[in-house]
C-alpha positions as CSV (number, residue, x, y, z in Angstrom):
1,M,52.4,97.4,164.5
2,Q,50.7,97.3,167.9
3,H,51.6,94.7,170.5
4,P,51.2,91.1,169.1
5,R,48.7,88.8,170.8
6,I,50.8,86.1,172.4
7,I,50.3,82.5,173.6
8,F,52.9,81.5,176.2
9,M,54.0,77.9,176.6
10,G,56.1,76.7,179.6
11,T,56.1,74.5,182.6
12,P,58.8,74.9,185.3
13,E,60.0,77.7,187.5
14,F,62.6,78.7,184.8
15,A,59.7,79.7,182.5
16,V,58.0,81.8,185.1
17,A,60.6,84.6,184.9
18,S,60.0,84.9,181.2
19,L,56.2,85.1,181.6
20,E,56.5,87.7,184.3
21,A,58.9,89.8,182.1
22,L,56.4,89.7,179.2
23,L,53.6,90.9,181.5
24,K,55.7,93.6,183.0
25,A,56.5,94.8,179.5
26,G,52.8,95.3,178.9
27,L,52.5,92.5,176.3
28,D,49.2,90.9,175.5
29,I,49.1,87.3,176.8
30,A,46.0,85.7,175.3
31,A,46.6,82.3,177.1
32,V,49.1,80.2,178.8
33,V,49.7,76.5,177.8
34,T,51.3,74.3,180.5
35,A,51.6,70.7,181.6
36,P,48.6,68.9,183.1
37,D,48.4,68.6,186.9
38,K,50.1,65.4,188.1
39,P,50.7,63.5,191.4
40,A,54.1,64.1,192.9
41,G,56.0,63.6,196.2
42,R,55.6,60.8,198.8
43,G,51.8,61.4,199.3
44,M,51.3,61.6,195.5
45,K,49.4,64.8,196.0
46,I,48.1,66.4,192.8
47,T,50.5,69.3,191.9
48,E,50.3,72.2,189.5
49,S,53.2,73.4,187.4
50,A,55.0,76.5,188.5
51,V,53.8,78.3,185.4
52,K,50.1,77.4,186.1
53,K,50.4,78.7,189.7
54,F,51.8,82.0,188.5
55,A,49.4,82.4,185.6
56,A,46.4,81.6,187.8
57,G,47.5,84.3,190.2
58,K,47.6,86.8,187.3
59,G,44.1,85.7,186.1
60,L,45.4,84.5,182.7
61,K,43.5,81.9,180.7
62,I,45.2,78.4,181.1
63,L,45.2,75.5,178.8
64,Q,46.6,72.1,179.9
65,P,46.3,69.6,177.0
66,E,47.3,66.0,177.6
67,K,48.1,65.7,173.8
68,L,49.2,68.6,171.7
69,K,47.6,67.1,168.6
70,D,44.2,66.8,170.3
71,P,41.6,68.3,167.8
72,L,39.8,70.1,170.6
73,F,43.0,71.7,171.8
74,L,44.0,72.8,168.3
75,E,40.6,74.3,167.8
76,T,40.8,76.2,171.1
77,L,44.3,77.4,170.2
78,G,43.2,78.6,166.8
79,S,40.2,80.5,168.3
80,M,42.6,82.6,170.3
81,R,43.8,84.2,167.1
82,A,47.3,84.7,168.5
83,D,49.9,86.5,166.3
84,L,52.9,84.8,168.1
85,Q,53.7,81.9,170.3
86,I,56.5,81.9,172.9
87,V,58.0,78.6,174.2
88,V,60.2,78.4,177.3
89,A,61.0,75.0,178.8
90,F,57.9,73.2,177.4
91,R,57.8,70.1,175.3
92,M,58.3,69.3,171.6
93,L,55.6,70.9,169.5
94,P,53.9,69.3,166.5
95,E,54.0,71.4,163.3
96,S,50.2,72.0,163.6
97,V,50.9,74.0,166.8
98,W,54.2,75.8,166.0
99,N,53.2,76.8,162.5
100,M,49.8,78.2,163.6
101,P,50.4,81.9,164.3
102,P,51.2,84.3,161.5
103,M,54.4,85.5,163.2
104,G,55.5,81.9,164.0
105,T,56.7,80.5,167.3
106,I,59.8,81.7,169.3
107,N,61.7,79.4,171.6
108,L,64.1,80.5,174.4
109,H,67.0,78.0,174.6
110,G,69.6,77.8,177.4
111,S,72.7,77.8,175.3
112,L,74.5,79.7,172.5
113,L,73.1,77.8,169.6
114,P,74.0,75.9,167.5
115,Q,76.1,74.6,170.4
116,Y,74.3,72.3,172.9
117,R,71.1,71.6,171.0
118,G,68.9,69.2,173.1
119,A,67.1,68.7,176.4
120,A,69.9,69.5,178.9
121,P,72.1,72.3,177.5
122,I,73.0,73.8,180.9
123,N,74.0,70.4,182.5
124,W,76.2,69.5,179.5
125,A,77.9,72.9,179.4
126,V,79.0,72.5,183.1
127,I,79.8,68.8,182.7
128,N,82.1,69.6,179.8
129,G,83.9,72.4,181.8
130,E,82.7,75.3,179.6
131,T,83.6,78.7,180.9
132,E,80.7,80.4,179.0
133,T,77.2,79.6,177.9
134,G,74.2,81.8,177.3
135,V,70.7,82.1,175.9
136,T,69.3,82.1,172.4
137,T,65.9,83.1,171.0
138,F,65.1,81.4,167.7
139,K,62.3,80.6,165.4
140,L,60.9,77.1,165.7
141,Q,61.1,74.7,162.7
142,Q,60.8,71.0,162.1
143,D,64.2,69.7,163.5
144,I,64.7,70.4,167.2
145,D,66.7,73.5,168.1
146,T,67.7,74.2,164.5
147,G,65.6,77.3,163.6
148,D,66.9,80.7,162.6
149,I,68.6,82.6,165.5
150,L,67.0,85.9,166.5
151,M,69.1,87.1,169.5
152,Q,71.7,85.8,171.8
153,E,73.3,86.8,175.1
154,S,76.3,85.1,176.8
155,Y,76.8,84.2,180.5
156,P,80.1,83.3,182.1
157,I,80.2,80.0,184.0
158,G,82.3,80.2,187.3
159,E,84.7,77.3,187.8
160,D,82.7,76.2,190.9
161,E,79.2,77.0,189.7
162,T,76.7,74.2,189.6
163,A,74.1,73.7,186.8
164,G,71.4,74.9,189.2
165,E,73.3,78.2,189.8
166,V,73.9,78.7,186.1
167,L,70.2,78.1,185.5
168,E,69.3,80.7,188.1
169,G,71.8,83.1,186.5
170,I,70.5,82.8,182.9
171,K,66.8,82.7,183.9
172,Y,66.5,86.5,184.0
173,I,68.9,87.2,181.1
174,G,66.7,84.9,179.0
175,A,63.5,86.7,180.1
176,G,65.0,90.1,179.2
177,L,66.2,88.8,175.8
178,L,62.7,87.5,175.0
179,V,61.2,91.0,175.6
180,K,63.8,92.5,173.3
181,T,63.2,89.8,170.7
182,I,59.5,90.4,170.6
183,K,60.1,94.2,170.3
184,G,62.5,93.7,167.4
185,L,60.1,91.3,165.6
186,T,57.2,93.7,166.1
187,D,58.9,96.8,164.7
188,G,60.8,94.8,162.0
189,T,64.3,95.7,163.2
190,L,65.4,92.1,163.9
191,N,67.5,90.1,161.4
192,K,67.3,86.3,161.4
193,T,70.6,84.3,161.2
194,P,70.3,80.7,159.8
195,Q,72.2,78.3,162.1
196,S,73.9,76.8,159.0
197,L,75.9,80.1,158.7
198,I,77.5,79.6,162.1
199,S,77.3,75.8,162.3
200,H,80.4,73.6,162.2
201,A,79.0,70.1,162.1
202,D,82.3,68.5,163.2
203,S,82.6,70.7,166.3
204,L,79.0,70.8,167.6
205,K,78.5,69.6,171.2
206,P,75.1,68.0,171.8
207,A,73.0,68.2,175.0
208,P,70.9,65.0,175.1
209,K,68.5,64.1,177.9
210,I,70.4,63.1,181.1
211,I,70.1,59.3,181.7
212,P,71.2,57.3,184.7
213,E,74.3,56.1,182.9
214,T,75.4,59.8,182.5
215,C,75.3,60.2,186.3
216,K,77.5,57.3,187.3
217,I,81.0,58.5,188.4
218,N,83.9,56.8,186.8
219,W,86.7,57.0,189.4
220,D,89.4,56.2,186.7
221,Q,88.9,59.6,185.3
222,P,90.8,62.8,186.2
223,I,89.4,64.7,189.3
224,T,88.6,67.8,187.2
225,K,86.3,65.7,185.0
226,I,84.6,64.1,188.0
227,Y,84.3,67.5,189.8
228,N,82.6,69.0,186.6
229,L,80.2,66.0,186.5
230,V,79.2,66.6,190.1
231,R,78.6,70.3,189.4
232,G,76.8,69.6,186.1
233,L,74.3,67.3,187.8
234,S,73.6,69.4,190.9
235,P,71.0,70.0,192.3
236,S,69.4,67.3,190.2
237,P,69.5,64.4,189.4
238,G,72.9,64.1,191.1
239,A,76.1,62.2,190.3
240,Y,76.3,58.9,192.0
241,T,78.7,56.2,193.1
242,F,78.4,53.2,195.5
243,F,79.3,53.4,199.2
244,D,79.0,50.6,201.7
245,G,76.8,48.7,199.2
246,K,74.3,51.5,198.6
247,M,73.9,54.3,196.0
248,L,75.5,57.5,197.2
249,K,74.7,60.8,195.4
250,I,77.2,63.6,195.6
251,F,75.9,67.1,195.0
252,K,78.9,69.2,196.2
253,S,82.5,68.3,196.2
254,K,86.0,69.6,196.2
255,K,89.2,68.3,194.6
256,E,92.6,67.6,195.9
257,E,95.4,67.3,193.4
258,I,97.8,64.7,194.9
259,T,99.0,61.3,193.8
260,P,96.4,59.0,195.5
261,A,97.6,56.3,197.8
262,A,94.5,54.2,197.1
263,S,93.4,52.9,193.8
264,P,90.5,54.7,192.0
265,G,87.1,54.4,193.7
266,N,88.4,53.5,197.1
267,F,87.5,55.9,199.9
268,E,89.1,57.2,203.1
269,T,87.3,58.8,206.0
270,D,88.0,59.9,209.6
271,K,84.3,58.9,210.3
272,K,83.7,62.5,211.6
273,T,84.5,65.3,209.1
274,F,85.6,64.0,205.7
275,L,84.9,61.3,203.1
276,K,87.2,61.3,200.1
277,F,87.4,59.0,197.0
278,A,90.5,58.3,195.1
279,A,90.4,59.1,191.3
280,A,93.1,58.9,188.6
281,D,95.1,62.0,189.7
282,G,93.9,62.9,193.2
283,Y,90.9,62.8,195.5
284,I,87.4,64.1,195.4
285,Y,86.0,65.1,198.8
286,A,82.3,64.6,199.0
287,E,80.8,67.6,200.8
288,E,77.0,67.4,200.3
289,I,75.6,63.9,199.8
290,Q,72.5,61.7,199.9
291,L,72.7,58.0,200.7
292,E,69.9,55.8,199.2
293,G,66.8,56.1,201.4
294,K,68.2,59.1,203.3
295,K,67.9,62.9,203.1
296,K,70.4,65.2,201.4
297,M,72.9,66.4,204.0
298,P,76.4,67.8,204.7
299,V,79.0,65.0,204.9
300,G,79.8,65.8,208.6
301,D,76.2,65.3,209.6
302,F,76.1,62.0,207.6
303,L,79.3,60.6,209.1
304,R,78.3,61.4,212.7
305,G,75.0,59.5,212.3
306,Y,76.2,56.6,210.1
307,R,77.8,53.3,211.2
308,L,80.2,52.0,208.6
309,K,80.2,48.3,208.0
């Protein structure tokens, strides 16, 4: 079989690496589907998705539907006569979309499925202190992240790595895996593995959307747990606590294993170089922070310019 005609669906920077890899492999991209332009930032300037900017630079046809069930969008998609659809960091597709091409729709997911199904697999792997994650290509079906597995590749998580660093690390592994997956599907050498064959319902860890409650630091917990929460929510949305009556986000920290003199949640500082919070079994030093209404900065810069009440 010659190269399949592909529709690519994706929005953020993470998806750009995959689209670029498909183009470099000489694959036929019929069109790119991405999020509509939207206002962002302080000036609410209209911004385009990272995928749209890249696709426009390559002269690719771009579709930006508001609603994926819109009859006009479905008609346009059908007229492309694609053999295969690729989804990388997009949104949930209705069956009328994912079931359209004869070869189906492949999704790239940032975990070793069936573990960490859901919207935030990388964040949760780091929050839970995992030492390994990876990427999976799988066939889309009705229930989210449950389709037959096509290929997987693992990635070791360093003990100090943040979710952002892991994302950067698996971005290119995932892009390469997609190219291999399409090749295997095209020449018929790829075997599908139903997730039910490797799924252990009682030991599956979910990866739901990160909500504000997830991000709040509980200082009664052990320092390793808090340290992992900070890593898992960095660079965004950030783990937070309250300091001097305002919300304080911590993006980078270090831990000190020592019996704390203060009770959990209380802080100590020399007002120049360090700010540390007591936890159950030690201290968490805040190293990169952002106080409500201020910019993100190293803790030393913050302390030198801030007057404690």
